[in-house]
C-alpha positions in Angstrom: 0.0 0.0 0.0 1.4 3.4 -0.9 1.7 6.2 1.7 -0.7 8.3 -0.2 -3.4 5.6 0.1 -2.8 4.7 3.7 -5.4 5.9 6.2 -4.1 7.2 9.5 -6.4 6.6 12.4 -7.0 9.7 14.5 -9.5 8.9 17.2 -11.1 11.9 18.8 -11.5 11.4 22.5 -13.0 14.7 23.6 -14.4 17.9 22.1 -14.9 20.8 24.5 -15.0 24.6 24.0 -13.9 24.1 20.4 -10.9 22.0 21.3 -10.6 18.5 19.9 -8.4 16.2 21.9 -7.1 13.1 20.0 -4.4 10.5 19.5 -2.5 9.5 16.3 -2.3 5.8 15.6 1.0 6.1 13.7 3.3 7.4 16.4 5.0 4.1 17.4 5.8 3.7 21.1 5.8 7.3 22.3 5.0 7.8 26.0 1.5 8.8 27.0 0.4 12.1 25.4 -2.6 13.9 23.8 -2.9 16.1 20.8 -5.2 19.1 20.9 -6.5 21.3 18.0 -8.8 24.3 17.8 -8.9 26.0 14.4 -5.4 26.9 13.4 -4.1 26.2 17.0 -2.4 22.9 17.8 -0.4 21.5 20.7 0.7 18.2 22.2 1.1 17.5 25.9 3.0 14.6 27.6 1.0 13.0 30.4 2.6 11.9 33.6 0.0 9.6 35.1 2.0 8.8 38.2 2.4 12.5 39.2 -0.9 13.8 37.9 1.0 16.3 35.7 1.4 17.3 32.1 4.2 18.9 30.1 4.0 20.8 26.8 5.7 19.0 24.0 4.9 21.7 21.4 2.4 24.4 20.6 1.6 26.3 17.5 -0.4 29.5 17.3 -1.5 29.3 21.0 -1.8 32.5 23.0 -1.1 32.4 26.8 -4.9 32.2 27.4 -5.2 29.3 24.9 -2.5 27.4 26.8 -4.2 28.1 30.1 -7.6 26.9 28.7 -6.2 23.7 27.2 -4.3 22.9 30.4 -7.4 23.3 32.4 -9.3 21.0 30.0 -6.6 18.3 30.2 -6.4 18.5 34.0 -10.2 18.5 34.4 -10.4 15.3 32.3 -7.1 13.8 33.3 -8.3 10.3 34.4 -10.6 10.1 31.3 -7.7 10.9 29.0 -5.5 8.3 30.7 -8.2 5.7 30.4 -8.8 6.5 26.7 -5.0 6.3 26.1 -4.8 2.9 27.8 -7.8 1.6 25.9 -6.5 2.9 22.6 -3.1 1.2 23.2 -4.9 -2.1 23.9 -6.8 -1.9 20.6 -3.6 -1.1 18.7 -2.0 -4.2 19.9 -4.7 -6.6 18.7 
């Protein structure tokens, strides 16, 4: 199958306040993280389940208030995101 005809699975796990939180299925074995997009703004956060913490991996076009808003969303739904990540990884291994 050529790259142009491959479909990349991008499961959306949450849509809130215009933000779409999702995972990419083609990222290999990266540690737990979530991608977030709202219009032309995009970011990725590493998730530290053990310490209930997140760390920005990258951001594009986000204002300080955007960063504050998405961080609040991630922390407010932290356990749900972790559960979705774990379920997603189980499905990928089948």
